[in-house]
C-alpha positions as CSV (number, residue, x, y, z in Angstrom):
1,X,-19.6,-10.9,33.4
2,X,-17.4,-14.6,33.1
3,X,-19.8,-16.3,31.0
4,X,-20.6,-14.7,27.8
5,X,-16.8,-13.8,28.1
6,X,-15.3,-17.4,28.3
7,X,-17.9,-18.6,25.6
8,X,-16.5,-16.1,23.2
9,X,-13.1,-17.1,24.2
10,X,-14.1,-20.6,22.9
11,X,-15.8,-19.3,19.8
12,X,-12.6,-17.7,18.9
13,X,-10.5,-19.8,20.3
14,X,-8.8,-16.7,22.6
15,X,-6.6,-19.3,24.8
16,X,-4.8,-22.1,25.0
17,X,-4.3,-23.7,28.4
18,X,-1.2,-23.4,30.2
19,X,0.0,-20.0,27.7
20,X,2.3,-17.0,29.0
21,X,-0.6,-13.7,29.0
22,X,0.4,-10.0,29.0
23,X,-2.0,-8.1,30.2
24,X,-2.3,-4.3,28.8
25,X,-3.2,-3.1,31.7
26,X,-3.7,1.3,32.4
27,X,-5.5,1.3,35.7
28,X,-8.8,2.3,34.3
29,X,-11.7,0.4,34.6
30,X,-11.8,-2.3,31.2
31,X,-7.9,-3.2,31.6
32,X,-8.6,-3.6,35.8
33,X,-11.8,-5.2,34.8
34,X,-9.6,-7.3,31.9
35,X,-6.6,-8.2,34.4
36,X,-8.7,-9.4,37.2
37,X,-10.9,-11.5,34.7
38,X,-7.4,-13.8,34.3
39,X,-6.6,-13.7,38.0
40,X,-9.5,-15.4,37.7
41,X,-9.3,-18.2,35.5
42,X,-5.6,-18.6,35.9
43,X,-5.9,-22.0,38.1
44,X,-7.9,-23.6,35.8
45,X,-6.5,-23.1,32.8
46,X,-2.6,-23.2,33.8
47,X,-2.1,-19.8,32.4
48,X,0.8,-17.7,33.6
49,X,-0.6,-13.9,33.7
50,X,2.1,-11.2,33.8
51,X,0.8,-7.1,33.8
52,X,2.7,-4.6,32.1
53,X,2.3,-0.9,32.4
54,X,2.8,2.0,30.0
55,X,3.4,5.7,31.7
56,X,2.9,8.3,27.8
57,X,4.4,11.1,30.4
58,X,1.2,13.0,29.2
59,X,0.0,13.6,32.9
60,X,2.4,14.2,35.1
61,X,2.0,12.9,38.6
62,X,-1.2,11.3,37.8
63,X,-0.2,9.2,35.3
64,X,2.8,8.1,37.3
65,X,0.1,7.4,40.0
66,X,-2.0,5.2,37.7
67,X,1.9,2.9,37.4
68,X,1.8,2.8,40.9
69,X,-2.0,1.5,42.0
70,X,-1.6,-0.7,39.1
71,X,1.9,-2.0,40.9
72,X,-0.1,-2.1,44.6
73,X,-2.6,-4.3,42.7
74,X,-0.5,-7.0,41.2
75,X,1.2,-7.3,44.5
76,X,-2.3,-8.2,46.2
77,X,-3.3,-10.5,43.4
78,X,0.0,-12.1,43.2
79,X,0.6,-11.0,39.8
80,X,4.0,-9.7,38.3
81,X,4.1,-6.7,37.3
82,X,6.4,-4.8,34.3
83,X,6.2,-1.4,33.4
84,X,7.6,1.0,31.4
85,X,8.4,4.6,30.1
86,X,7.4,6.4,26.9
87,X,8.1,10.6,25.4
88,X,4.6,10.9,23.5
89,X,5.4,14.6,23.3
90,X,8.9,14.1,21.5
91,X,7.8,11.3,19.8
92,X,4.6,13.2,18.3
93,X,6.8,15.9,16.9
94,X,9.5,13.8,15.6
95,X,6.8,11.7,13.3
96,X,4.8,14.7,13.0
97,X,1.7,12.6,15.1
98,X,-1.2,13.0,16.7
99,X,-1.6,13.1,20.5
100,X,-3.4,9.1,20.0
101,X,-1.6,7.6,17.1
102,X,2.0,8.5,18.6
103,X,1.1,7.4,22.4
104,X,-0.3,4.0,20.0
105,X,3.2,3.9,18.6
106,X,4.9,3.5,21.6
107,X,2.5,1.4,23.5
108,X,2.5,-1.5,21.1
109,X,6.5,-1.0,20.4
110,X,6.7,-1.8,24.1
111,X,4.2,-4.7,24.0
112,X,6.5,-5.8,21.3
113,X,9.8,-5.6,23.6
114,X,8.3,-7.6,26.5
115,X,6.1,-9.9,24.6
116,X,9.3,-11.2,22.9
117,X,10.7,-10.6,26.3
118,X,8.7,-12.7,28.7
119,X,7.8,-15.1,25.8
120,X,4.3,-14.1,25.9
121,X,1.8,-16.4,23.8
122,X,-1.0,-13.8,23.8
123,X,-1.1,-10.4,24.5
124,X,-4.7,-9.1,26.1
125,X,-6.4,-6.3,25.9
126,X,-9.3,-4.4,27.0
127,X,-11.9,-2.8,24.4
128,X,-14.8,-4.2,24.7
129,X,-18.6,-4.1,22.3
130,X,-18.4,0.2,22.9
131,X,-15.1,0.9,21.6
132,X,-15.9,-1.7,18.5
133,X,-18.6,0.3,17.5
134,X,-17.1,3.7,17.6
135,X,-14.1,2.7,16.1
136,X,-16.7,1.6,12.6
137,X,-18.1,5.1,13.0
138,X,-14.9,6.7,13.5
139,X,-13.5,4.8,10.1
140,X,-16.7,5.7,8.4
141,X,-15.7,9.6,8.5
142,X,-12.6,9.0,7.1
143,X,-12.3,6.1,4.5
144,X,-15.5,4.7,2.0
145,X,-13.8,1.5,2.0
146,X,-14.9,-2.3,2.8
147,X,-12.6,-1.8,5.6
148,X,-13.9,0.7,8.0
149,X,-16.2,-2.2,8.8
150,X,-13.6,-4.5,10.1
151,X,-13.7,-2.8,13.3
152,X,-11.0,-3.6,15.6
153,X,-10.1,-7.7,15.6
154,X,-11.5,-10.6,17.9
155,X,-7.4,-11.9,17.0
156,X,-4.8,-10.8,15.0
157,X,-0.4,-12.2,14.7
158,X,1.7,-10.1,16.8
159,X,5.2,-11.1,17.3
160,X,5.9,-14.0,18.4
161,X,2.0,-14.2,19.3
162,X,-1.2,-13.3,19.1
163,X,-3.4,-10.1,20.4
164,X,-6.6,-11.2,21.7
165,X,-9.7,-8.9,23.4
166,X,-12.2,-11.2,24.9
167,X,-14.2,-8.0,25.8
168,X,-15.6,-7.3,22.6
169,X,-18.3,-9.5,23.7
170,X,-19.6,-6.8,26.4
171,X,-20.5,-3.4,26.8
172,X,-19.0,-0.6,28.6
173,X,-21.8,-0.7,31.0
174,X,-20.9,-4.8,32.2
175,X,-17.5,-3.5,32.2
176,X,-18.2,-1.3,35.4
177,X,-21.0,-3.5,37.0
178,X,-18.0,-6.3,37.0
179,X,-15.8,-3.8,39.0
180,X,-18.5,-3.1,41.7
181,X,-19.0,-6.8,41.9
182,X,-15.5,-7.6,42.5
183,X,-14.6,-4.3,44.8
184,X,-11.9,-3.1,41.8
185,X,-11.5,0.6,42.0
186,X,-10.4,1.6,39.0
187,X,-7.9,5.0,37.9
188,X,-10.1,7.9,36.2
189,X,-8.6,9.1,33.3
190,X,-10.1,12.2,32.5
191,X,-8.2,13.3,29.6
192,X,-11.3,11.0,28.7
193,X,-13.9,13.7,29.5
194,X,-11.7,15.3,26.8
195,X,-14.1,15.8,23.8
196,X,-11.4,17.3,21.4
197,X,-10.5,13.6,21.2
198,X,-12.1,11.8,18.3
199,X,-13.3,8.9,20.3
200,X,-14.3,10.7,23.5
201,X,-16.5,13.0,21.0
202,X,-18.1,10.0,19.5
203,X,-18.5,8.2,22.8
204,X,-19.8,11.2,25.0
205,X,-22.4,12.7,21.5
206,X,-22.6,10.1,19.0
207,X,-23.0,6.0,20.6
208,X,-25.5,7.2,23.4
209,X,-27.8,8.6,20.5
210,X,-27.5,5.1,18.6
211,X,-27.8,2.8,22.5
212,X,-31.0,4.8,22.3
213,X,-32.9,2.9,19.3
214,X,-31.0,-0.1,20.4
215,X,-29.3,-0.6,23.4
216,X,-27.8,-4.8,21.7
217,X,-26.2,-2.4,19.0
218,X,-22.7,-3.9,20.4
219,X,-23.8,-7.6,19.3
220,X,-25.0,-6.6,15.8
221,X,-21.9,-4.4,15.2
222,X,-19.8,-7.3,16.4
223,X,-21.7,-10.0,14.4
224,X,-20.9,-7.3,11.7
225,X,-17.4,-7.3,12.0
226,X,-16.7,-11.2,12.3
227,X,-19.0,-11.9,9.1
228,X,-16.4,-8.6,6.9
229,X,-13.2,-9.9,8.8
230,X,-13.5,-13.6,7.1
231,X,-14.9,-12.3,3.6
232,X,-11.9,-9.2,3.9
233,X,-9.7,-12.5,4.5
234,X,-10.5,-14.6,1.5
235,X,-10.9,-11.4,-0.6
236,X,-7.4,-10.4,0.7
237,X,-5.7,-13.8,-0.5
238,X,-6.7,-13.5,-4.0
239,X,-6.0,-10.1,-4.3
240,X,-2.2,-11.2,-3.4
241,X,-2.1,-13.5,-6.0
242,X,-3.6,-11.4,-8.4
243,X,-1.0,-9.0,-7.2
244,X,1.7,-11.8,-7.5
245,X,0.8,-12.7,-10.7
246,X,0.6,-9.0,-12.7
247,X,2.3,-6.4,-10.7
248,X,6.0,-5.7,-11.7
249,X,8.1,-4.1,-8.7
250,X,10.8,-2.3,-8.9
251,X,12.3,-2.8,-5.0
252,X,15.7,-1.0,-5.5
253,X,13.6,2.2,-7.1
254,X,10.1,1.5,-5.3
255,X,8.4,1.3,-8.2
256,X,5.4,-0.7,-9.9
257,X,4.4,-1.6,-13.0
258,X,0.7,-2.7,-14.2
259,X,-0.8,-4.3,-17.5
260,X,-3.6,-2.5,-18.1
261,X,-6.0,-5.4,-19.6
262,X,-4.7,-8.2,-17.6
263,X,-5.5,-5.7,-14.3
264,X,-9.0,-5.1,-16.0
265,X,-10.0,-8.2,-16.5
266,X,-10.6,-9.4,-12.7
267,X,-13.1,-8.6,-11.0
268,X,-13.5,-4.4,-9.4
269,X,-13.4,-6.2,-5.4
270,X,-10.2,-7.4,-6.5
271,X,-8.7,-4.5,-8.3
272,X,-9.6,-2.4,-5.6
273,X,-7.4,-4.3,-3.6
274,X,-4.2,-4.6,-5.1
275,X,-4.4,-1.1,-5.8
276,X,-4.6,-0.6,-1.4
277,X,-1.4,-3.5,-2.1
278,X,-0.1,-1.8,-3.9
279,X,0.4,2.2,-2.6
280,X,0.6,0.0,0.8
281,X,3.9,-1.4,-0.7
282,X,5.2,2.0,-1.6
283,X,4.0,4.2,0.7
284,X,5.2,2.7,2.9
285,X,3.0,4.0,5.8
286,X,-0.4,5.5,4.0
287,X,-0.1,9.6,4.1
288,X,-2.8,11.6,5.6
289,X,-4.0,12.9,2.4
290,X,-4.6,9.4,0.5
291,X,-8.9,8.9,0.5
292,X,-10.9,7.9,-1.7
293,X,-11.2,10.4,-4.3
294,X,-7.5,9.0,-5.1
295,X,-9.1,5.8,-5.8
296,X,-11.4,7.0,-7.9
297,X,-9.3,8.8,-9.9
298,X,-7.2,5.3,-10.4
299,X,-9.9,4.0,-12.0
300,X,-11.1,6.6,-13.6
301,X,-7.5,6.3,-15.7
302,X,-7.9,3.1,-15.4
303,X,-11.1,2.6,-17.3
304,X,-10.5,6.2,-19.6
305,X,-9.4,4.9,-23.2
306,X,-7.5,8.6,-24.1
307,X,-3.8,8.5,-24.5
308,X,-1.5,9.3,-22.3
309,X,-2.1,10.7,-18.8
310,X,-1.4,10.9,-15.1
311,X,-2.1,11.3,-12.1
312,X,-1.1,13.2,-8.9
313,X,-0.8,11.2,-5.4
314,X,-0.6,12.7,-2.0
315,X,3.8,12.3,-1.3
316,X,4.6,13.1,-4.9
317,X,3.2,9.4,-5.5
318,X,3.2,9.5,-9.9
319,X,0.8,7.5,-11.2
320,X,1.4,7.4,-15.1
321,X,-0.6,5.8,-18.0
322,X,1.1,5.0,-21.1
323,X,0.5,2.8,-23.9
324,X,-1.2,0.3,-22.2
325,X,0.9,0.5,-18.8
326,X,0.6,2.0,-15.3
327,X,3.4,2.5,-13.6
328,X,3.7,4.0,-9.8
329,X,6.9,6.1,-9.4
330,X,7.9,8.5,-6.7
331,X,9.4,12.2,-8.3
332,X,12.7,12.0,-7.9
333,X,12.8,8.2,-8.7
334,X,14.4,6.6,-11.2
335,X,12.1,7.0,-13.7
336,X,11.8,10.8,-13.0
337,X,15.5,10.9,-13.0
338,X,17.8,11.9,-16.0
339,X,19.3,8.4,-16.9
340,X,21.7,9.5,-20.6
341,X,24.5,8.0,-21.0
342,X,27.3,7.3,-23.2
343,X,30.1,5.0,-23.7
344,X,32.7,3.6,-26.3
345,X,32.0,0.6,-27.6
346,X,34.9,-1.9,-28.8
347,X,35.7,-4.5,-30.9
348,X,35.4,-6.6,-29.5
349,X,33.9,-5.5,-26.1
350,X,31.0,-5.1,-24.1
351,X,29.4,-2.7,-22.2
352,X,26.5,-3.3,-19.2
353,X,24.0,-0.4,-19.1
354,X,22.8,0.6,-15.9
355,X,19.1,-1.9,-16.0
356,X,21.7,-4.8,-16.6
357,X,21.0,-5.2,-20.4
358,X,24.1,-6.2,-21.9
359,X,25.8,-5.0,-25.6
360,X,28.5,-6.8,-27.0
361,X,30.7,-5.8,-30.1
362,X,32.8,-9.0,-31.7
363,X,34.2,-9.8,-35.5
364,X,31.6,-12.4,-37.5
365,X,32.7,-15.3,-38.9
366,X,29.7,-15.3,-41.2
367,X,27.0,-13.2,-41.6
368,X,23.9,-13.6,-39.6
369,X,21.5,-11.2,-39.3
370,X,17.2,-12.7,-38.8
371,X,17.7,-11.8,-34.6
372,X,15.9,-8.4,-33.8
373,X,18.4,-8.5,-31.2
374,X,21.5,-9.3,-32.9
375,X,22.4,-6.8,-36.3
376,X,25.7,-7.0,-39.1
377,X,27.5,-4.2,-39.9
378,X,30.1,-3.3,-42.7
379,X,31.7,-0.3,-41.7
380,X,35.0,1.3,-42.5
381,X,38.0,3.1,-40.5
382,X,35.9,7.0,-39.9
383,X,33.4,5.1,-38.9
384,X,34.5,3.9,-35.5
385,X,34.9,3.7,-32.8
386,X,31.2,3.3,-32.3
387,X,28.9,4.6,-29.8
388,X,26.3,3.7,-27.6
389,X,24.3,6.6,-25.8
390,X,20.7,7.9,-24.8
391,X,18.6,9.8,-28.2
392,X,19.0,13.2,-27.8
393,X,17.0,16.4,-29.2
394,X,16.3,16.6,-32.9
395,X,17.9,13.3,-33.4
396,X,16.4,11.2,-36.9
397,X,17.2,8.2,-38.9
398,X,17.3,6.7,-41.7
399,X,16.5,3.1,-42.8
400,X,15.8,1.2,-45.5
401,X,12.4,1.5,-48.1
402,X,12.4,5.0,-46.5
403,X,12.7,8.0,-48.4
404,X,14.7,10.4,-46.4
405,X,14.6,10.2,-42.2
406,X,12.3,10.4,-39.5
407,X,12.7,11.6,-36.0
408,X,13.3,8.9,-32.8
409,X,10.4,11.1,-31.1
410,X,8.3,9.9,-34.3
411,X,9.6,6.7,-34.1
412,X,9.2,5.9,-30.7
413,X,5.2,7.2,-31.2
414,X,4.8,4.7,-33.5
415,X,5.8,1.8,-31.6
416,X,4.9,2.8,-29.1
417,X,7.0,2.6,-26.6
418,X,5.9,4.2,-23.0
419,X,7.3,7.7,-22.2
420,X,9.2,6.6,-19.0
421,X,11.8,4.1,-21.2
422,X,12.6,6.4,-24.3
423,X,15.3,8.8,-22.1
424,X,17.1,5.7,-21.9
425,X,16.7,3.6,-24.7
426,X,20.1,2.4,-26.0
427,X,21.1,3.7,-29.8
428,X,24.4,2.8,-31.8
429,X,25.9,5.5,-33.1
430,X,29.3,5.5,-35.2
431,X,31.9,8.0,-35.2
432,X,30.7,10.7,-37.5
433,X,26.8,10.5,-35.1
434,X,24.9,8.4,-37.7
435,X,22.3,6.5,-35.7
436,X,23.3,2.9,-37.2
437,X,20.6,1.2,-35.1
438,X,17.4,2.3,-32.8
439,X,18.0,-1.2,-30.7
440,X,15.0,-3.6,-30.7
441,X,13.0,-0.9,-32.9
442,X,15.0,0.1,-36.4
443,X,18.2,-1.1,-38.1
444,X,20.0,1.7,-40.1
445,X,20.7,1.4,-43.6
446,X,23.8,-0.3,-43.8
447,X,26.5,-2.0,-46.3
448,X,25.6,-5.0,-44.8
449,X,27.0,-8.2,-47.0
450,X,28.9,-5.9,-48.6
451,X,32.5,-7.5,-49.6
452,X,34.5,-4.4,-48.5
453,X,34.8,-3.0,-45.0
454,X,34.9,-4.0,-41.5
455,X,32.4,-6.6,-40.8
456,X,31.1,-6.2,-37.2
457,X,28.3,-8.1,-34.8
458,X,26.3,-6.3,-32.2
459,X,24.6,-7.9,-29.9
460,X,21.7,-7.1,-27.3
461,X,20.5,-9.3,-24.2
462,X,18.1,-7.7,-22.3
463,X,18.7,-7.2,-18.5
464,X,16.7,-8.8,-15.7
465,X,16.5,-5.6,-13.4
């Protein structure tokens, strides 16, 4: 067994001479064979090998006996040994996780801690070729993305070092033969025979059927995963570049916005990965209810030539299409809250809005009313003080050239202002309630440039929050 594993290590550059290797050991055949393998090569590679075991407190005295067994073997092989105990039952209740996921989370937390304590360069784990097949099959039952084929990585960054899996090139049968040849008597975890666990079901009922057709399937699968992994790495880099260029994230409010036309300029393979990156950013931890069906709904929304529309994703994430943009925000976020406000605007003076935009008022020395974000007014005393507020039901305004008045709602629609922006749009109103300026859109009828009255200039500076 050593030769194919050493060849695999060399191919993927899994080890360096003089490295410190932390080996995850449960006492089972896979991890005991892995520990013995590193024990057998440590002098030649000048390695510092340390074993670590985790007691998940799921099997009572049996799991404690596993720890004692590993500790005894490590003593015989002159390998430093550390172990930790974790309470999986409490963690899974607190986090609402399955037993398998909760145990994995806590196990890797312990690995991370010890990696830093012993300053390990590598964390070696005993996953083998059969595990790779099982993982891919399990992923395919849950996901319809290319990531389902990526499988277990041979090497990935972890803490200050790397996780390595040198046994992915060999089968479980090879490991059992190795244990027999080296007189290793591994512990037997009875939970491995409980087919209520998904992996055990695949191991017992599905994998044997596949191996009947191709006993060397692990080699085929490993080649496929390595090829797809390299392809995926490239596409992920390009997708991240796309996201950095196109997506506007608001960290404070946990929202994201994309311009539809710009987004659609990219290949769909990148669009799909960009969507996944956006969802990973917003969710932090992807909910179980999210599936490829939501991805299909997103692309239907993206390519629909109709008007405004929205989708409801799991965990109250809303995806809203409005005037050339798609916005992602959670129910209860700032986009979903009441953003109304009302301020007095003193002259001279300034008001800073919630988004960082600033409105100033001053007495100008000369007339200048060409800037769409600046407006001169000729007011009388009865119109003061001025007010800055958001829209109210039934708001109307008039402007030069318009017979009568129009509703602000209709103006927003005509100007294609996204729905979520309308409720926070700043409006300048006089003390009588007349709308003088729908900032950036419409300037009301004024007496500007007449000789009598109080001349006031209002400027709007867009915020960057």
